[in-house]
C-alpha positions as CSV (number, residue, x, y, z in Angstrom):
1,M,0.1,-0.2,0.0
2,A,1.0,3.6,-0.6
3,D,-0.2,7.2,0.0
4,N,1.7,8.7,-2.6
5,G,1.8,7.1,-6.2
6,N,3.6,4.0,-6.4
7,V,5.9,4.9,-3.3
8,P,6.3,1.8,-1.2
9,Y,4.2,2.1,2.0
10,I,7.2,1.6,4.3
11,E,8.5,4.9,2.8
12,T,5.2,6.7,3.3
13,E,4.3,9.4,5.7
14,L,1.3,7.3,7.0
15,Y,3.6,4.2,7.8
16,R,5.6,6.5,10.2
17,I,2.5,7.9,11.6
18,R,1.0,4.5,12.1
19,H,4.1,2.9,13.4
20,S,4.4,5.7,16.2
21,A,0.8,5.5,16.9
22,A,1.3,2.0,17.7
23,H,4.1,2.9,20.0
24,V,2.2,5.3,22.0
25,M,-0.6,2.9,22.2
26,A,1.8,0.6,24.0
27,E,3.1,3.1,25.9
28,A,-0.7,4.0,27.1
29,V,-1.2,0.1,27.7
30,S,2.0,-0.1,29.8
31,E,0.9,2.7,32.1
32,L,-2.7,1.5,32.6
33,F,-1.9,-2.1,32.9
34,P,1.7,-2.3,34.3
35,E,1.6,-6.3,34.3
36,A,1.1,-6.3,30.4
37,R,4.2,-7.8,28.7
38,L,4.6,-6.5,25.1
39,A,5.1,-8.4,21.9
40,I,5.2,-6.4,18.5
41,G,3.1,-3.6,16.9
42,P,3.7,-2.9,13.3
43,P,1.8,-0.8,10.9
44,V,-0.6,-2.6,8.5
45,E,-2.7,-1.7,5.6
46,D,-5.0,1.3,6.6
47,G,-3.8,1.1,10.3
48,F,-1.8,-0.6,12.8
49,Y,-1.9,-3.4,15.6
50,Y,0.1,-4.2,19.0
51,D,-0.1,-7.5,20.8
52,F,-0.1,-8.0,24.5
53,D,0.1,-10.6,26.9
54,L,-2.0,-9.5,30.0
55,G,-1.6,-12.7,31.9
56,L,-4.4,-15.2,33.1
57,D,-7.8,-14.4,34.8
58,E,-9.3,-15.9,37.8
59,R,-10.4,-19.0,35.6
60,G,-6.9,-19.5,34.3
61,K,-7.6,-18.1,30.8
62,P,-6.0,-15.3,29.2
63,R,-7.0,-12.1,30.3
64,T,-8.7,-10.0,27.6
65,F,-9.2,-6.2,26.9
66,A,-13.0,-4.8,27.7
67,P,-14.7,-2.2,25.7
68,E,-14.1,0.1,28.5
69,D,-10.4,-0.5,28.4
70,L,-10.2,0.7,24.8
71,A,-11.9,3.8,25.6
72,R,-9.7,4.5,28.5
73,I,-6.5,3.6,26.3
74,E,-7.5,5.8,23.4
75,A,-8.0,8.9,25.9
76,R,-4.5,8.4,27.2
77,M,-3.1,8.1,23.8
78,G,-4.7,11.4,22.9
79,E,-3.1,13.1,26.1
80,L,0.5,11.5,25.0
81,L,0.3,12.6,21.7
82,R,-0.4,16.1,22.6
83,D,2.4,16.1,25.0
84,N,5.1,16.7,22.0
85,A,7.7,14.0,22.9
86,E,10.6,13.4,20.6
87,F,11.2,9.7,19.2
88,Q,14.7,9.2,19.7
89,H,16.4,6.3,17.8
90,T,19.5,4.7,19.3
91,T,21.2,1.3,19.1
92,M,22.1,-1.2,22.1
93,P,24.3,-4.0,22.1
94,V,22.6,-7.3,22.3
95,A,23.7,-8.3,25.8
96,E,22.8,-5.0,27.3
97,A,19.3,-5.2,25.3
98,L,18.8,-8.7,26.9
99,A,19.3,-7.3,30.2
100,F,17.2,-4.1,29.7
101,F,14.2,-6.3,28.4
102,G,14.6,-9.0,30.8
103,G,11.1,-8.6,32.2
104,Q,9.8,-8.7,28.5
105,P,9.8,-12.5,27.7
106,Y,8.6,-11.7,24.0
107,K,11.3,-9.1,23.4
108,V,14.2,-11.4,24.7
109,E,13.1,-14.1,22.1
110,L,13.1,-11.4,19.3
111,I,16.6,-10.2,20.6
112,R,18.0,-13.7,20.9
113,D,16.7,-14.5,17.1
114,L,18.2,-11.3,15.9
115,A,21.6,-12.4,17.6
116,A,21.3,-15.9,16.2
117,G,20.5,-14.6,12.5
118,K,17.2,-16.5,12.4
119,V,14.4,-13.9,12.2
120,D,13.8,-10.3,12.7
121,E,10.9,-8.8,14.7
122,N,8.4,-9.1,11.8
123,G,9.3,-12.9,11.4
124,E,11.4,-12.4,8.3
125,P,14.7,-14.0,8.0
126,T,17.6,-12.2,8.8
127,A,20.6,-11.4,6.4
128,E,23.2,-12.2,9.3
129,P,23.5,-12.5,13.0
130,A,23.1,-8.9,14.9
131,T,25.3,-7.8,17.3
132,E,23.3,-4.5,18.1
133,V,19.6,-3.9,18.0
134,G,17.3,-0.8,17.2
135,I,15.9,1.2,20.1
136,Y,13.1,3.7,20.1
137,R,12.2,5.9,23.1
138,Q,9.5,8.5,23.8
139,R,9.5,9.9,27.4
140,D,10.3,7.0,29.6
141,F,8.8,4.2,27.2
142,V,11.3,2.1,25.4
143,D,10.7,-0.4,22.5
144,L,12.8,-2.6,20.4
145,C,12.3,-1.2,17.0
146,R,14.0,-0.1,13.8
147,G,11.7,2.6,12.6
148,P,10.9,4.8,11.0
149,H,8.8,7.0,12.8
150,V,7.8,10.6,13.0
151,G,10.0,13.3,14.6
152,R,7.7,14.1,17.6
153,T,4.4,12.9,18.9
154,R,2.6,16.1,17.8
155,D,3.1,15.0,14.2
156,I,0.2,12.5,14.8
157,K,-3.0,14.4,15.0
158,A,-4.9,13.1,18.1
159,N,-8.1,13.4,16.5
160,A,-7.1,11.6,13.4
161,V,-6.4,8.2,15.7
162,K,-9.1,5.7,16.3
163,L,-8.8,2.4,18.1
164,L,-11.3,0.0,16.5
165,R,-11.3,-3.3,18.1
166,T,-9.7,-6.1,19.9
167,G,-9.0,-9.5,18.9
168,G,-6.9,-12.8,20.0
169,A,-3.6,-13.6,18.2
170,Y,-1.0,-16.5,18.8
171,W,2.4,-15.2,19.2
172,R,4.2,-15.3,16.0
173,G,0.7,-16.9,14.5
174,D,1.8,-20.3,15.8
175,E,-1.0,-22.0,17.5
176,K,1.4,-23.9,19.5
177,N,2.4,-20.4,21.4
178,P,0.7,-18.4,23.7
179,Q,-2.5,-16.6,22.7
180,L,-2.0,-12.7,22.9
181,Q,-4.5,-10.0,23.0
182,R,-4.4,-7.5,19.9
183,I,-5.6,-4.1,19.8
184,Y,-6.3,-3.0,16.1
185,G,-6.2,0.9,15.5
186,T,-6.1,3.6,12.6
187,A,-4.4,6.7,12.1
188,W,-4.6,9.1,9.3
189,H,-3.1,12.5,8.2
190,N,-6.3,14.5,9.7
191,K,-9.6,14.0,11.1
192,A,-11.3,14.3,7.6
193,E,-9.2,11.4,6.4
194,L,-10.3,9.4,9.5
195,D,-13.9,10.1,9.0
196,D,-13.7,9.1,5.5
197,Y,-12.1,5.9,6.5
198,L,-14.7,5.2,9.2
199,H,-17.6,5.9,6.8
200,R,-15.7,3.2,4.4
201,L,-15.7,0.5,7.2
202,E,-19.3,1.3,8.2
203,E,-20.2,0.8,4.5
204,A,-17.8,-2.4,4.3
205,R,-19.8,-3.8,7.2
206,L,-23.1,-3.2,5.6
207,R,-22.0,-4.8,2.5
208,D,-20.3,-7.7,4.2
209,H,-21.1,-10.6,1.9
210,R,-21.4,-12.7,4.7
211,R,-24.4,-10.8,6.0
212,L,-25.9,-10.3,2.6
213,G,-25.4,-13.9,1.9
214,K,-27.6,-14.8,4.6
215,Q,-30.1,-12.1,4.1
216,L,-30.4,-13.0,0.2
217,S,-30.2,-16.8,0.8
218,L,-27.0,-17.2,-1.3
219,F,-24.9,-19.6,0.6
220,H,-24.6,-21.1,4.2
221,I,-21.6,-22.6,6.1
222,S,-22.7,-25.4,8.1
223,P,-20.5,-26.5,11.2
224,L,-21.6,-30.3,10.5
225,V,-20.1,-30.1,7.2
226,G,-17.0,-28.2,8.0
227,S,-15.5,-24.6,8.4
228,G,-14.4,-23.3,5.2
229,L,-16.6,-25.5,3.0
230,P,-19.7,-23.3,1.7
231,L,-23.0,-25.1,0.9
232,W,-24.6,-23.0,-2.1
233,L,-28.1,-22.4,-1.7
234,P,-30.4,-22.3,-4.8
235,K,-30.3,-18.4,-5.3
236,G,-26.6,-18.6,-4.9
237,A,-26.4,-21.5,-7.3
238,V,-27.9,-19.8,-9.9
239,L,-25.7,-16.7,-9.5
240,R,-22.6,-18.9,-9.7
241,E,-23.9,-20.8,-12.8
242,T,-24.8,-17.8,-14.5
243,L,-21.3,-16.6,-14.3
244,E,-19.8,-20.0,-15.2
245,N,-22.0,-20.3,-18.2
246,F,-21.0,-16.7,-19.3
247,L,-17.4,-17.7,-19.2
248,R,-18.0,-21.1,-20.8
249,Q,-19.6,-19.4,-23.9
250,A,-16.8,-16.8,-24.1
251,Q,-14.1,-19.7,-23.8
252,L,-16.0,-22.1,-26.4
253,A,-15.8,-18.9,-28.8
254,R,-12.1,-18.9,-28.4
255,G,-11.3,-22.4,-29.0
256,Y,-11.0,-23.6,-25.4
257,L,-11.8,-27.4,-24.7
258,P,-13.9,-28.3,-21.8
259,V,-12.4,-30.9,-19.5
260,I,-13.3,-32.4,-16.2
261,T,-10.8,-34.1,-13.7
262,P,-11.1,-35.9,-10.4
263,H,-11.2,-34.4,-6.9
264,I,-8.0,-36.4,-6.0
265,G,-4.9,-37.7,-7.4
266,N,-1.9,-39.7,-6.7
267,L,0.7,-38.1,-4.6
268,E,3.6,-38.9,-7.1
269,L,1.7,-36.7,-9.5
270,Y,2.1,-33.6,-7.3
271,K,5.7,-34.3,-6.3
272,T,6.5,-34.6,-10.2
273,S,4.9,-31.3,-10.6
274,G,6.5,-29.6,-7.4
275,H,3.2,-28.5,-5.8
276,Y,3.4,-31.1,-3.0
277,P,6.7,-30.1,-1.5
278,Y,6.1,-26.3,-2.1
279,Y,2.5,-26.1,-0.7
280,K,2.9,-28.9,1.5
281,D,1.7,-27.0,4.5
282,S,-1.2,-26.0,3.0
283,Q,-2.2,-29.3,1.9
284,Y,-4.4,-32.2,3.6
285,T,-3.0,-35.3,4.8
286,P,-2.4,-37.8,2.1
287,I,-4.7,-40.8,2.1
288,K,-3.3,-44.3,1.8
289,V,-5.3,-46.7,-0.6
290,D,-3.8,-50.0,-1.7
291,E,-0.3,-49.0,-0.8
292,E,-0.5,-45.9,-2.8
293,E,-0.9,-42.4,-1.4
294,F,-3.7,-39.9,-2.8
295,L,-4.0,-36.2,-2.1
296,L,-7.0,-34.1,-2.3
297,K,-6.4,-32.1,-5.4
298,P,-4.5,-28.7,-4.4
299,M,-4.2,-27.6,-8.2
300,N,-5.7,-28.4,-11.4
301,C,-2.6,-28.1,-13.8
302,P,-1.1,-31.3,-13.1
303,H,-4.2,-33.1,-14.2
304,H,-4.6,-31.2,-17.5
305,I,-0.9,-32.0,-18.2
306,E,-1.8,-35.7,-18.0
307,I,-4.6,-34.9,-20.6
308,Y,-2.1,-33.4,-22.7
309,R,0.1,-36.5,-22.4
310,S,-2.7,-38.8,-22.9
311,E,-1.8,-39.0,-26.7
312,P,1.0,-37.8,-29.1
313,R,0.7,-34.1,-30.2
314,S,1.8,-32.2,-33.3
315,Y,2.5,-28.7,-34.1
316,R,-0.9,-28.7,-35.8
317,D,-2.6,-29.5,-32.2
318,L,-1.3,-26.2,-30.8
319,P,-2.3,-24.3,-29.2
320,Y,-4.1,-26.6,-27.0
321,R,-6.6,-24.9,-24.6
322,L,-8.0,-26.9,-21.9
323,A,-10.7,-25.3,-19.5
324,E,-12.1,-26.6,-16.3
325,F,-14.1,-25.3,-13.3
326,G,-12.1,-27.6,-11.1
327,T,-12.4,-27.6,-7.2
328,V,-9.4,-27.9,-5.3
329,Y,-8.8,-28.2,-1.6
330,R,-6.2,-26.2,0.6
331,Y,-5.9,-26.3,4.5
332,E,-6.3,-22.9,5.9
333,K,-6.1,-22.3,9.7
334,S,-9.7,-21.9,11.2
335,G,-9.0,-18.3,12.3
336,E,-8.1,-17.0,8.8
337,L,-11.4,-18.5,7.5
338,T,-13.8,-15.7,6.0
339,G,-17.2,-16.4,4.4
340,L,-16.3,-16.9,0.6
341,T,-13.3,-15.2,0.4
342,R,-10.9,-17.4,2.4
343,V,-12.3,-21.1,2.4
344,R,-10.8,-24.5,2.2
345,G,-12.6,-26.0,-0.8
346,F,-13.1,-23.7,-3.8
347,T,-13.4,-24.0,-7.8
348,V,-11.0,-22.5,-10.0
349,D,-12.2,-21.2,-13.4
350,D,-8.8,-22.9,-14.7
351,S,-7.2,-23.3,-18.1
352,H,-3.9,-24.4,-19.3
353,L,-2.7,-23.7,-22.7
354,F,0.0,-25.7,-24.5
355,V,1.7,-23.5,-27.0
356,A,4.6,-23.5,-29.3
357,P,7.2,-20.9,-28.1
358,E,6.4,-18.7,-31.0
359,Q,2.7,-18.8,-30.4
360,L,3.4,-17.6,-26.7
361,E,3.1,-13.8,-27.1
362,E,0.0,-13.9,-29.4
363,E,-1.8,-16.5,-27.0
364,F,-0.7,-14.3,-23.9
365,I,-2.3,-11.3,-25.5
366,A,-5.5,-13.4,-26.4
367,V,-5.8,-14.3,-22.6
368,V,-5.5,-10.8,-21.4
369,D,-8.0,-9.7,-23.8
370,L,-10.4,-12.4,-22.4
371,I,-10.0,-11.3,-18.9
372,Q,-10.6,-7.6,-19.9
373,Y,-13.7,-8.7,-21.7
374,V,-15.0,-10.4,-18.6
375,F,-14.2,-7.5,-16.4
376,S,-15.9,-5.0,-18.6
377,T,-19.1,-7.3,-18.8
378,I,-19.4,-7.8,-15.2
379,G,-19.0,-4.0,-14.9
380,F,-15.4,-4.1,-13.2
381,S,-13.4,-1.1,-14.8
382,D,-11.2,0.0,-11.9
383,F,-8.1,-2.1,-12.1
384,R,-4.5,-2.4,-12.6
385,A,-2.0,-4.9,-13.9
386,R,1.1,-6.2,-11.7
387,L,3.9,-8.2,-13.5
388,G,5.1,-10.7,-10.5
389,T,8.6,-11.9,-10.9
390,N,10.8,-13.9,-8.9
391,D,13.2,-12.8,-6.1
392,P,16.7,-14.1,-7.2
393,A,17.8,-13.9,-3.4
394,S,15.1,-16.5,-2.7
395,D,15.0,-20.3,-2.7
396,K,11.4,-20.8,-3.3
397,Y,11.6,-20.4,-7.1
398,A,12.4,-23.3,-9.4
399,G,14.0,-23.4,-12.5
400,E,17.0,-21.7,-14.2
401,P,17.5,-18.0,-14.5
402,E,17.4,-18.0,-18.1
403,M,13.9,-19.6,-18.1
404,W,12.7,-16.8,-15.8
405,A,14.2,-14.2,-18.0
406,R,12.4,-15.7,-21.0
407,G,9.0,-15.9,-19.3
408,I,9.5,-12.3,-17.7
409,A,10.5,-11.0,-21.4
410,A,7.4,-12.7,-22.9
411,I,5.1,-11.3,-20.4
412,R,6.7,-7.6,-20.6
413,G,6.4,-8.1,-24.6
414,A,2.8,-8.8,-24.6
415,A,1.8,-6.1,-22.0
416,D,3.6,-3.4,-23.8
417,K,2.0,-4.4,-27.1
418,L,-1.3,-4.1,-25.3
419,G,-0.5,-0.9,-23.8
420,L,-1.2,-2.0,-20.5
421,N,-0.2,0.3,-17.4
422,Y,1.4,-2.3,-14.9
423,T,3.9,-2.4,-12.2
424,V,6.6,-4.8,-11.5
425,E,6.6,-6.4,-8.0
426,E,9.9,-8.8,-7.1
427,G,8.6,-11.9,-5.4
428,E,5.1,-12.0,-6.5
429,A,5.8,-14.8,-9.1
430,A,4.2,-18.4,-8.9
431,F,7.0,-20.8,-7.9
432,Y,7.2,-22.1,-11.7
433,G,6.8,-19.2,-13.5
434,P,6.3,-15.1,-13.8
435,K,2.6,-13.9,-14.0
436,L,0.6,-10.9,-14.5
437,D,-2.2,-10.5,-12.0
438,F,-5.1,-8.1,-12.3
439,I,-5.8,-6.2,-9.3
440,F,-9.4,-5.0,-9.2
441,R,-10.6,-2.1,-6.7
442,D,-14.2,-1.9,-5.8
443,V,-16.5,0.7,-4.9
444,L,-15.0,1.0,-1.5
445,K,-11.5,1.5,-3.0
446,R,-10.4,-2.0,-1.8
447,E,-7.9,-3.8,-3.9
448,W,-8.6,-7.5,-4.7
449,Q,-6.3,-9.7,-6.9
450,L,-8.9,-11.5,-9.4
451,G,-7.5,-12.5,-13.1
452,T,-4.2,-14.0,-13.2
453,V,-2.3,-15.2,-16.3
454,Q,1.2,-17.1,-15.8
455,V,4.0,-18.2,-18.2
456,D,5.4,-21.5,-17.3
457,F,8.3,-23.2,-19.0
458,L,9.2,-25.4,-15.9
459,L,6.3,-27.9,-15.6
460,P,6.8,-29.1,-19.3
461,E,10.2,-29.9,-18.6
462,R,9.3,-31.7,-15.3
463,F,6.7,-33.7,-17.4
464,G,8.7,-34.2,-20.2
465,L,6.0,-32.7,-22.5
466,E,6.5,-32.7,-26.3
467,Y,5.0,-32.1,-29.9
468,T,6.2,-33.0,-33.0
469,G,7.3,-29.8,-35.1
470,E,7.1,-29.2,-38.9
471,D,10.6,-30.5,-38.9
472,G,9.2,-34.1,-37.7
473,R,11.4,-33.5,-34.4
474,P,10.3,-33.4,-30.9
475,H,9.9,-29.9,-29.2
476,R,8.9,-28.5,-25.8
477,P,5.7,-26.5,-25.6
478,V,5.2,-23.6,-23.2
479,M,2.4,-23.5,-20.8
480,I,-0.1,-20.5,-20.1
481,H,-2.0,-20.9,-16.8
482,R,-4.9,-18.5,-16.4
483,A,-8.1,-17.9,-14.5
484,P,-10.4,-14.7,-15.1
485,F,-12.3,-15.0,-12.0
486,G,-9.7,-16.8,-9.7
487,S,-11.9,-18.8,-7.5
488,M,-15.6,-18.9,-7.9
489,E,-16.1,-18.5,-4.2
490,R,-13.9,-15.5,-3.6
491,F,-15.2,-13.6,-6.9
492,V,-18.8,-14.3,-5.8
493,G,-17.9,-12.8,-2.3
494,I,-16.4,-9.9,-3.8
495,L,-19.0,-9.5,-6.5
496,I,-21.7,-9.3,-3.4
497,E,-19.7,-6.6,-1.6
498,H,-19.2,-4.7,-5.0
499,F,-23.0,-4.5,-5.9
500,N,-24.2,-4.5,-2.3
501,G,-26.2,-7.5,-3.2
502,A,-28.2,-5.6,-6.0
503,F,-26.7,-7.5,-9.0
504,P,-27.3,-6.4,-12.8
505,L,-30.4,-8.0,-14.0
506,W,-28.6,-10.6,-16.1
507,L,-26.8,-11.9,-12.8
508,A,-29.7,-11.7,-10.4
509,P,-31.0,-14.9,-9.1
510,V,-34.5,-13.7,-9.3
511,Q,-35.0,-11.1,-11.9
512,A,-38.7,-10.3,-11.0
513,T,-41.5,-10.9,-8.5
514,I,-45.1,-10.7,-9.8
515,I,-47.1,-9.3,-6.7
516,P,-51.0,-10.0,-7.2
517,I,-53.0,-7.3,-5.1
518,A,-55.8,-9.5,-4.3
519,D,-56.6,-13.4,-4.4
520,R,-58.4,-12.7,-7.6
521,H,-55.5,-11.9,-9.4
522,V,-53.3,-14.6,-8.4
523,E,-54.4,-17.0,-11.5
524,Y,-53.4,-14.1,-13.7
525,A,-50.1,-13.4,-11.8
526,Q,-49.3,-17.1,-12.1
527,Q,-50.2,-17.3,-15.9
528,A,-47.7,-13.9,-16.4
529,G,-45.0,-15.6,-14.5
530,A,-45.3,-18.7,-16.9
531,E,-44.8,-16.6,-19.7
532,L,-41.9,-14.8,-18.4
533,K,-40.3,-18.0,-17.5
534,A,-40.9,-19.2,-20.9
535,A,-39.0,-16.3,-22.1
536,G,-36.2,-17.3,-20.2
537,L,-36.5,-14.9,-17.0
538,R,-36.2,-16.1,-13.5
539,V,-39.3,-15.1,-11.8
540,T,-41.3,-15.7,-8.7
541,V,-44.9,-15.4,-7.8
542,D,-45.7,-13.6,-4.2
543,D,-49.1,-15.2,-3.7
544,S,-48.8,-14.9,0.1
545,N,-51.6,-13.3,2.3
546,E,-49.5,-10.1,3.2
547,R,-50.5,-6.8,1.9
548,M,-49.2,-5.3,-1.3
549,N,-46.8,-2.9,0.3
550,K,-45.4,-5.4,2.5
551,K,-44.8,-7.9,-0.6
552,I,-43.0,-4.9,-2.4
553,R,-40.7,-4.3,0.4
554,A,-39.9,-8.1,0.8
555,A,-38.9,-8.1,-2.8
556,Q,-36.7,-4.8,-2.3
557,M,-35.0,-6.3,0.7
558,Q,-34.3,-9.4,-1.4
559,K,-32.7,-6.7,-4.1
560,T,-35.0,-8.3,-6.6
561,P,-34.7,-5.8,-9.8
562,Y,-38.4,-5.8,-10.8
563,M,-41.6,-5.9,-8.9
564,L,-44.5,-6.5,-11.2
565,V,-47.9,-5.6,-9.5
566,V,-51.1,-6.9,-11.2
567,G,-54.5,-5.9,-10.3
568,D,-57.9,-5.6,-12.1
569,K,-56.4,-3.1,-14.5
570,E,-53.4,-5.2,-15.5
571,M,-55.7,-8.3,-15.7
572,E,-58.0,-6.8,-18.2
573,A,-55.2,-5.0,-20.3
574,G,-52.8,-8.3,-20.0
575,A,-50.2,-5.7,-18.5
576,V,-48.0,-5.5,-15.5
577,A,-47.3,-2.4,-13.4
578,V,-43.7,-2.1,-13.3
579,R,-41.6,-1.0,-10.0
580,T,-37.8,-1.2,-9.6
581,R,-35.9,-2.1,-6.5
582,N,-34.7,1.6,-6.6
583,E,-38.3,2.5,-5.8
584,E,-39.1,3.6,-9.3
585,D,-42.7,3.4,-10.3
586,R,-42.7,3.1,-13.9
587,G,-46.4,2.3,-14.2
588,A,-48.6,-0.2,-16.2
589,Q,-47.2,-1.4,-19.5
590,P,-48.2,-4.5,-21.5
591,L,-46.6,-7.8,-20.6
592,A,-45.2,-8.4,-24.0
593,D,-43.5,-5.3,-24.0
594,F,-41.8,-5.9,-20.7
595,I,-40.7,-9.2,-21.6
596,E,-39.0,-7.6,-24.8
597,Q,-37.4,-4.8,-22.7
598,A,-36.0,-6.9,-20.1
599,T,-34.5,-9.7,-22.4
600,Q,-32.7,-7.1,-24.2
601,L,-31.0,-5.9,-21.1
602,I,-30.4,-9.6,-20.2
603,V,-29.0,-10.6,-23.7
604,S,-26.8,-7.4,-23.6
605,R,-25.8,-8.2,-20.1
606,S,-26.6,-4.4,-19.4
607,M,-25.6,-2.7,-16.1
608,E,-29.2,-0.9,-16.3
609,L,-32.5,-1.7,-15.4
């Protein structure tokens, strides 16, 4: 994140403000809770947090902060900020630091790790063992820190700081370690920025896909089925299938071939691809069957490779484009699961293209064009591209440097030809190759990674893929991995929040509700509903005993695009009185006219009603 163009977040003023605010919060907590032991307090996107150990309560459970504690801490922070103390940076030899922080076990552990050259205070590997550590002081409060910070506490506006909530967090993210109490806060340049952020937070709460998913009956998480394994309810299934059918049609028109692969595979398949060693911690325990081991499918690409290998291939077969809505399974910690956006079982709109090297650029451009078509049709216009490359200093990337150079050059060439505005971010590649990600910004200005295109020279080598060239000799194809949506679960979750559940007509699970005014109008309402369904519209008839206004309100709460009211006049004229979910009353119009207008909007996938 940055608050000034493409400047890295750590170099911005907001980073320094938030980092410094975290220290002041720790100072306030230390005063109000002298028994508290301090852990870490970094800036994060849009704010900061600090972790504390408050000891155990009378039941032997970790003591937690109460809401009134947060108010006291925030009030004391305001006083400390206005005091205008200086943030002073010094260093301290390791032995001296160990003695100084002797009563703070988490700080002692951090210092020892720094001295041993293991990891730094943020859990990142250190370059070499440290002989001294960074210290920051304001007033009498001293913390282990490398900065950066603002100059003085008054550089942080007290009315631009807000403590938001508390939560539990394991020390260093490990469930085997003690559970700490985390306080989340935010800090901005001024009160206007804070107010704007708090407004966006409230809007995000109202748009939360978990709340709307329940209100609109889209999906359900059952504890008996398992956390992170969503059940798609009928309306949610309609929404998801509409998206899938849209992409299927686009893929078929571009020469993709549909395939289906199993939900498990032999462990050797994923060892050959490298996914098992690389993603071992996020995969489920292998299942032993008849002396063989099988794995719940974590990736679709090895299965598609085996389809390619199922028969000899010629240069005439290329490009060979396989597409599947393939369900995969990843282990996610229970505390990280979030509705549809972080799950354990999800379906990827996966495709793998096997191309000759000379076809790579053209096919890559065609894939990017498909992703842009998908985004524009869905109504996603605010997005940017990110070229993710390998980090040469890291050992998590497989393959030779020459292979990586070829892949990066291919993506650059295609992106430049397309005139894409993209950034290059080292360390954002897949383990097997560089990629171009599309980062979408929703109506609340939150960024989400959606579509991705990846160039892969590695897996064709590992699996020995070949095709017979025009010269009659064997050649190695290149793979392109791509997924415009990413995962259907995550995409639908983002879609719900972006549209606040009020989907465009073509995506709406129920496109119109017919509302008879009285019992004598029910038969006509059902006849009208049958005509609408025959024309391909998704329609319900509300023949309940409720009053008309209550029926209209119920349909609006379900964010149904159209409410079609029918009474005596509509029956006589073969018409419907049209109202929209935006409370627009369009009056009566012939049923045939409404069907024609709605059908045109659906076929064109319009954003309008």
